[in-house]
Kinemage of the C-alpha trace (Angstrom):
@kinemage 1
@onewidth
@group {chain A} dominant
@subgroup {mainchain}
@vectorlist {calphas} color= white
{ca met a 1} P -52.316 -7.155 -82.760
{ca leu a 2} L -49.468 -8.062 -84.894
{ca ser a 3} L -46.155 -8.479 -83.147
{ca phe a 4} L -43.191 -7.668 -85.221
{ca ser a 5} L -40.625 -8.847 -82.895
{ca phe a 6} L -39.258 -11.148 -85.306
{ca phe a 7} L -38.149 -8.443 -87.557
{ca asn a 8} L -35.860 -7.241 -84.924
{ca asn a 9} L -32.287 -8.236 -84.418
{ca trp a 10} L -31.575 -7.895 -80.582
{ca phe a 11} L -28.349 -7.799 -79.240
{ca gly a 12} L -28.809 -9.606 -75.922
{ca glu a 13} L -29.072 -8.792 -72.211
{ca met a 14} L -26.777 -7.801 -69.522
{ca arg a 15} L -26.320 -9.598 -66.404
{ca ile a 16} L -24.976 -8.012 -63.048
{ca ile a 17} L -22.290 -4.959 -64.231
{ca val a 18} L -19.082 -7.078 -63.462
{ca leu a 19} L -20.142 -10.156 -65.154
{ca ala a 20} L -21.174 -8.352 -68.153
{ca ile a 21} L -17.598 -6.910 -68.101
{ca leu a 22} L -16.172 -10.491 -67.826
{ca ile a 23} L -17.737 -11.732 -70.840
{ca ser a 24} L -18.080 -8.534 -73.134
{ca phe a 25} L -16.863 -5.422 -71.991
{ca leu a 26} L -19.656 -3.869 -73.950
{ca asn a 27} L -20.674 -1.218 -71.210
{ca phe a 28} L -18.889 -0.676 -67.960
{ca cys a 29} L -21.840 2.044 -66.863
{ca asn a 30} L -25.159 0.744 -67.608
{ca leu a 31} L -26.129 0.643 -63.716
{ca glu a 32} L -29.545 0.812 -64.621
{ca lys a 33} L -29.492 -2.813 -65.895
{ca val a 34} L -27.450 -3.790 -62.860
{ca ser a 35} L -29.246 -6.816 -60.962
{ca ile a 36} L -29.003 -6.188 -57.216
{ca thr a 37} L -31.042 -7.689 -54.035
{ca asn a 38} L -31.345 -6.008 -51.125
{ca gln a 39} L -29.855 -8.002 -48.035
{ca gly a 40} L -31.625 -9.311 -45.367
{ca gly a 41} L -30.727 -10.790 -42.278
{ca ile a 42} L -27.695 -12.895 -41.760
{ca ser a 43} L -27.816 -16.743 -40.389
{ca asn a 44} L -24.956 -18.074 -38.515
{ca ser a 45} L -23.968 -20.362 -41.389
{ca glu a 46} L -23.637 -17.461 -43.763
{ca arg a 47} L -21.038 -15.675 -41.398
{ca lys a 48} L -18.769 -18.562 -42.206
{ca ile a 49} L -15.590 -17.232 -43.964
{ca ile a 50} L -15.263 -18.935 -47.634
{ca leu a 51} L -12.548 -16.530 -48.842
{ca glu a 52} L -9.571 -14.702 -47.718
{ca ile a 53} L -8.037 -11.810 -49.990
{ca gly a 54} L -4.634 -10.909 -48.167
{ca asn a 55} L -6.257 -9.901 -44.881
{ca arg a 56} L -9.903 -9.335 -45.886
{ca lys a 57} L -12.243 -11.983 -45.142
{ca val a 58} L -15.444 -13.123 -47.228
{ca ser a 59} L -18.266 -14.746 -45.924
{ca leu a 60} L -20.918 -17.326 -47.400
{ca gly a 61} L -23.358 -14.738 -47.078
{ca met a 62} L -21.895 -12.449 -49.305
{ca trp a 63} L -21.334 -15.218 -51.809
{ca lys a 64} L -25.099 -16.483 -51.855
{ca ser a 65} L -26.248 -12.757 -52.022
{ca tyr a 66} L -24.076 -12.303 -55.126
{ca leu a 67} L -25.352 -15.468 -56.586
{ca asn a 68} L -29.029 -14.805 -56.306
{ca ser a 69} L -28.625 -11.407 -57.691
{ca met a 70} L -27.375 -13.140 -60.630
{ca thr a 71} L -29.556 -16.296 -61.229
{ca pro a 72} L -32.027 -16.364 -58.617
{ca asp a 73} L -33.983 -19.743 -57.733
{ca glu a 74} L -31.812 -21.865 -60.511
{ca glu a 75} L -30.283 -25.004 -59.934
{ca met a 76} L -26.584 -25.414 -60.990
{ca gly a 77} L -24.052 -27.709 -61.319
{ca asn a 78} L -20.313 -27.457 -59.803
{ca asp a 79} L -18.734 -26.361 -63.022
{ca ile a 80} L -21.269 -23.596 -63.563
{ca leu a 81} L -20.991 -22.564 -60.050
{ca ser a 82} L -17.156 -22.530 -59.674
{ca lys a 83} L -17.025 -20.262 -63.011
{ca leu a 84} L -19.448 -17.685 -61.254
{ca phe a 85} L -17.283 -18.306 -57.949
{ca asp a 86} L -14.531 -17.200 -60.005
{ca glu a 87} L -16.050 -14.035 -61.162
{ca phe a 88} L -17.119 -13.444 -57.456
{ca ile a 89} L -13.625 -13.528 -56.356
{ca glu a 90} L -12.514 -11.431 -59.394
{ca arg a 91} L -15.072 -8.832 -58.231
{ca glu a 92} L -13.814 -9.242 -54.461
{ca met a 93} L -10.248 -8.660 -55.328
{ca ile a 94} L -11.335 -5.468 -57.199
{ca tyr a 95} L -13.478 -4.217 -54.235
{ca thr a 96} L -10.227 -5.194 -51.831
{ca tyr a 97} L -7.829 -3.094 -54.309
{ca ala a 98} L -10.251 -0.111 -54.253
{ca leu a 99} L -10.737 0.178 -50.597
{ca glu a 100} L -6.873 -0.225 -50.053
{ca ile a 101} L -6.083 2.643 -52.359
{ca gly a 102} L -8.749 4.760 -50.919
{ca phe a 103} L -11.055 5.027 -53.962
{ca gln a 104} L -14.109 7.054 -53.240
{ca ile a 105} L -17.390 7.166 -54.670
{ca lys a 106} L -19.518 10.252 -54.652
{ca asp a 107} L -22.550 10.432 -52.328
{ca met a 108} L -24.531 12.164 -54.594
{ca glu a 109} L -24.218 9.576 -57.233
{ca tyr a 110} L -24.455 6.745 -55.036
{ca lys a 111} L -28.000 8.081 -53.787
{ca lys a 112} L -29.139 8.832 -57.299
{ca phe a 113} L -28.111 5.275 -58.210
{ca leu a 114} L -30.161 3.815 -55.419
{ca gly a 115} L -33.255 5.888 -55.931
{ca lys a 116} L -33.202 5.240 -59.385
{ca leu a 117} L -33.311 1.231 -58.810
{ca gly a 118} L -35.567 1.417 -55.619
{ca leu a 119} L -32.655 -0.099 -53.666
{ca asp a 120} L -31.149 0.438 -49.815
{ca asp a 121} L -28.075 1.434 -48.881
{ca thr a 122} L -26.393 -1.787 -47.887
{ca lys a 123} L -23.113 -3.477 -48.135
{ca glu a 124} L -23.503 -5.162 -51.075
{ca asn a 125} L -25.123 -2.593 -53.105
{ca arg a 126} L -22.293 0.142 -52.124
{ca glu a 127} L -19.583 -2.671 -53.036
{ca thr a 128} L -21.207 -3.091 -56.421
{ca phe a 129} L -21.444 0.541 -56.868
{ca ile a 130} L -17.450 0.975 -55.859
{ca val a 131} L -16.595 -1.969 -57.805
{ca ala a 132} L -18.434 -0.730 -61.190
{ca asn a 133} L -17.086 3.014 -60.749
{ca phe a 134} L -13.354 1.850 -60.058
{ca ile a 135} L -13.606 -0.043 -63.327
{ca arg a 136} L -14.856 2.895 -65.289
{ca glu a 137} L -12.218 5.413 -63.599
{ca glu a 138} L -9.292 2.877 -63.944
{ca ile a 139} L -10.079 1.377 -67.184
{ca lys a 140} L -12.689 2.765 -69.250
{ca asn a 141} L -11.844 6.506 -68.830
{ca lys a 142} L -8.340 5.906 -69.723
{ca ile a 143} L -8.725 4.545 -72.730
{ca phe a 144} L -7.682 6.474 -76.126
{ca ile a 145} L -8.111 5.683 -79.317
{ca ser a 146} L -6.136 7.855 -82.042
{ca gln a 147} L -7.588 8.430 -85.595
{ca glu a 148} L -4.706 6.788 -87.083
{ca glu a 149} L -5.624 3.143 -85.204
{ca leu a 150} L -9.205 3.676 -86.398
{ca lys a 151} L -7.827 4.250 -90.223
{ca lys a 152} L -5.434 1.653 -89.870
{ca tyr a 153} L -8.090 -1.057 -88.536
{ca tyr a 154} L -10.339 0.145 -91.616
{ca gly a 155} L -7.787 -0.328 -94.106
{ca glu a 156} L -6.669 -4.008 -92.531
{ca his a 157} L -10.369 -5.200 -92.454
{ca tyr a 158} L -11.809 -3.116 -95.717
{ca ser a 159} L -13.697 -5.968 -97.166
{ca glu a 160} L -15.720 -6.448 -93.724
{ca phe a 161} L -17.090 -3.273 -94.391
{ca arg a 162} L -19.721 -4.229 -97.014
{ca gln a 163} L -23.111 -3.210 -96.552
{ca lys a 164} L -25.511 -6.086 -98.381
{ca lys a 165} L -28.328 -4.989 -100.183
{ca leu a 166} L -31.255 -3.289 -98.378
{ca tyr a 167} L -34.769 -3.382 -98.674
{ca his a 168} L -36.943 -0.132 -97.190
{ca ile a 169} L -40.468 -1.793 -96.654
{ca lys a 170} L -43.832 -0.318 -95.447
{ca glu a 171} L -46.721 -2.215 -94.516
{ca ile a 172} L -50.434 -2.067 -93.733
{ca val a 173} L -52.111 -4.809 -91.568
{ca val a 174} L -55.776 -4.763 -90.665
{ca asn a 175} L -57.799 -7.646 -89.522
{ca asn a 176} L -60.550 -7.760 -92.084
{ca lys a 177} L -60.388 -9.222 -95.666
{ca glu a 178} L -62.759 -6.699 -97.188
{ca leu a 179} L -61.275 -3.829 -95.896
{ca ala a 180} L -57.772 -4.852 -97.035
{ca gln a 181} L -59.121 -5.427 -100.371
{ca glu a 182} L -60.555 -2.171 -100.642
{ca ile a 183} L -57.428 -0.196 -99.292
{ca his a 184} L -55.342 -2.306 -101.960
{ca ser a 185} L -57.699 -1.240 -104.623
{ca glu a 186} L -57.382 2.368 -103.843
{ca leu a 187} L -53.661 2.112 -103.755
{ca met a 188} L -53.325 0.303 -107.199
{ca lys a 189} L -55.968 2.951 -108.512
{ca asn a 190} L -54.644 5.990 -107.045
{ca gly a 191} L -50.893 5.207 -106.228
{ca val a 192} L -49.068 4.796 -103.315
{ca leu a 193} L -48.955 8.390 -102.161
{ca arg a 194} L -51.786 7.648 -99.659
{ca phe a 195} L -49.804 4.555 -98.000
{ca gly a 196} L -48.687 6.288 -95.243
{ca asn a 197} L -52.130 7.758 -94.431
{ca phe a 198} L -53.938 4.250 -94.622
{ca ala a 199} L -51.533 2.545 -92.522
{ca arg a 200} L -51.964 5.353 -89.785
{ca glu a 201} L -55.710 5.254 -90.176
{ca tyr a 202} L -56.450 1.477 -90.670
{ca ser a 203} L -53.233 -0.501 -89.810
{ca ile a 204} L -53.178 -2.430 -86.492
{ca ser a 205} L -49.696 -2.769 -86.570
{ca pro a 206} L -47.461 -0.704 -84.103
{ca ser a 207} L -45.613 0.680 -87.276
{ca ala a 208} L -48.903 2.201 -87.852
{ca ile a 209} L -47.865 5.536 -86.168
{ca asn a 210} L -44.733 5.962 -88.441
{ca gly a 211} L -46.955 5.414 -91.312
{ca gly a 212} L -46.322 1.785 -91.925
{ca asp a 213} L -42.726 2.225 -92.130
{ca leu a 214} L -40.794 -0.962 -90.815
{ca gly a 215} L -37.465 0.295 -92.018
{ca tyr a 216} L -34.508 -1.463 -93.766
{ca phe a 217} L -33.683 -5.217 -94.007
{ca ser a 218} L -31.521 -7.420 -95.579
{ca arg a 219} L -32.249 -11.011 -96.940
{ca asn a 220} L -32.765 -13.839 -94.469
{ca gln a 221} L -34.270 -11.277 -91.946
{ca leu a 222} L -37.836 -11.625 -92.411
{ca pro a 223} L -40.126 -14.661 -92.452
{ca pro a 224} L -39.420 -16.510 -95.662
{ca glu a 225} L -43.596 -16.293 -96.741
{ca phe a 226} L -42.797 -12.407 -96.386
{ca glu a 227} L -39.223 -12.275 -98.335
{ca lys a 228} L -41.027 -14.215 -101.333
{ca ile a 229} L -43.482 -11.736 -101.792
{ca ile a 230} L -41.391 -8.501 -100.937
{ca phe a 231} L -38.279 -9.054 -102.591
{ca ser a 232} L -40.067 -10.023 -105.779
{ca leu a 233} L -41.493 -6.443 -105.912
{ca arg a 234} L -39.737 -3.395 -107.849
{ca pro a 235} L -39.332 -0.339 -105.855
{ca gly a 236} L -42.359 1.854 -105.547
{ca lys a 237} L -44.894 -1.221 -105.796
{ca ile a 238} L -47.062 -2.675 -103.521
{ca ser a 239} L -48.042 -6.419 -102.871
{ca lys a 240} L -51.162 -8.477 -103.268
{ca val a 241} L -53.034 -8.959 -100.064
{ca ile a 242} L -51.134 -11.467 -97.704
{ca arg a 243} L -53.078 -13.596 -95.386
{ca thr a 244} L -51.057 -14.605 -91.889
{ca lys a 245} L -52.334 -15.477 -88.544
{ca tyr a 246} L -51.787 -11.909 -87.697
{ca gly a 247} L -54.216 -10.561 -90.155
{ca tyr a 248} L -54.056 -9.337 -93.944
{ca his a 249} L -50.959 -7.525 -95.133
{ca ile a 250} L -50.185 -5.050 -97.805
{ca phe a 251} L -46.431 -4.527 -98.422
{ca tyr a 252} L -45.077 -1.446 -100.172
{ca leu a 253} L -41.247 -1.738 -100.984
{ca glu a 254} L -40.211 1.996 -100.965
{ca glu a 255} L -36.347 1.340 -102.123
{ca val a 256} L -33.668 -0.722 -102.714
{ca ile a 257} L -30.254 0.099 -101.736
{ca gly a 258} L -27.485 -2.034 -103.671
{ca glu a 259} L -24.942 -3.808 -101.832
{ca his a 260} L -21.873 -1.389 -101.289
{ca gln a 261} L -18.302 -0.720 -99.376
{ca leu a 262} L -19.122 1.431 -96.535
{ca lys a 263} L -16.890 4.279 -96.339
{ca phe a 264} L -14.679 5.147 -93.000
{ca tyr a 265} L -17.031 7.830 -91.579
{ca glu a 266} L -19.708 5.678 -91.734
{ca val a 267} L -17.915 2.609 -89.893
{ca lys a 268} L -15.680 4.848 -87.593
{ca gly a 269} L -17.959 4.488 -84.595
{ca lys a 270} L -18.109 0.835 -85.238
{ca ile a 271} L -14.394 0.504 -85.065
{ca asp a 272} L -13.790 2.837 -82.093
{ca ser a 273} L -15.927 0.347 -80.186
{ca ile a 274} L -14.322 -2.829 -81.460
{ca leu a 275} L -10.753 -1.319 -80.438
{ca arg a 276} L -12.179 -0.049 -77.255
{ca glu a 277} L -13.764 -3.303 -76.352
{ca arg a 278} L -10.318 -5.227 -77.239
{ca arg a 279} L -8.550 -2.328 -74.670
{ca glu a 280} L -10.723 -2.725 -72.138
{ca lys a 281} L -10.495 -6.588 -71.919
{ca met a 282} L -6.740 -6.349 -72.138
{ca met a 283} L -6.793 -3.717 -69.256
{ca tyr a 284} L -9.020 -5.813 -67.262
{ca asn a 285} L -7.266 -8.595 -67.351
{ca asn a 286} L -3.943 -7.244 -66.762
{ca leu a 287} L -5.660 -5.726 -63.589
{ca leu a 288} L -6.545 -9.126 -62.391
{ca lys a 289} L -3.197 -10.402 -63.094
{ca lys a 290} L -1.395 -7.776 -60.771
{ca leu a 291} L -4.194 -8.240 -58.083
{ca arg a 292} L -3.540 -11.772 -58.165
{ca arg a 293} L 0.243 -11.156 -57.924
{ca lys a 294} L -0.611 -8.518 -54.884
{ca tyr a 295} L -2.865 -10.715 -52.567
{ca lys a 296} L -2.490 -14.279 -51.504
{ca ile a 297} L -6.098 -15.978 -52.250
{ca lys a 298} L -7.511 -18.285 -50.016
{ca val a 299} L -10.613 -20.451 -50.715
{ca ile a 300} L -12.099 -22.245 -47.778
{ca asn a 301} L -13.884 -25.255 -49.760
{ca lys a 302} L -15.082 -26.509 -46.350
{ca asn a 303} L -17.512 -23.769 -45.858
{ca leu a 304} L -18.835 -23.553 -49.533
{ca asn a 305} L -22.184 -24.879 -50.505
{ca phe a 306} L -20.726 -26.519 -53.410
{ca asn a 307} L -17.621 -28.334 -54.855
{ca tyr a 308} L -15.415 -25.729 -56.064
{ca lys a 309} L -13.124 -26.421 -59.014
{ca gly a 310} L -12.252 -23.127 -60.493
{ca asn a 311} L -9.395 -21.162 -61.300
{ca phe a 312} L -8.456 -20.288 -57.632
{ca ser a 313} L -8.190 -23.966 -56.423
{ca met a 314} L -5.299 -24.905 -53.924
């Protein structure tokens, strides 16, 4: 069956919730995508203290569990491990502070979280949940972006909000040349009104369920051999039969939307996300600065399983 994975722009995948916040602050609450491991027995070596945050002590086992939940069975050098350990320290600082101020989580929400992901009620899982919810409550939920800020950003970045020319494309894919030619002949003879019906009945593409509708594309989003055919069509016209390793294709260019300036209401949501991300990052960094001033951070290098050279080195 033809795969259209190459047609889609995918926006990346999240790692563990705190690391996602550190990198891009895209989503503070998407707990379904958090990667957490269930903690098993702890050996004596894993009880060694590797980190002190004020009066709180953190063990080697906690670090290993955190590391395995993000990059299981992966060989990494000291530089990468140091960066990950910095992120681990930052998470532990936030957790220490949340405990100190008596931050509470709702048991029902926590149980729902565990049940949804099939996790046990472990110390690590509870810590991750507390940190994620603390950040949501103390940062994300306290951000307000005004209408004036949105309009100001739109005005200052007006030229950036232009929509490229878009091509609305439909397709039929079959694995038989004779069938493809027969469908093509029918479409050429009777017009394209039956394109959707033919796609639903004969196409082996995943888009068949939508009448062959692939959606809107701009240039350089499709394979070059497809673009050469599709972009040479006039709106309302179909292509000749094209053979690829996936089968025999018939493309239909339904419409073309010319390049134009996007109006404020069309990009308001995007601008809000941009400004919110900036504010979240700023508030998060300010929180970390505050906690670094508040707590004495001591890394016990001799008990670590790598040569730490990070931001908290003595």
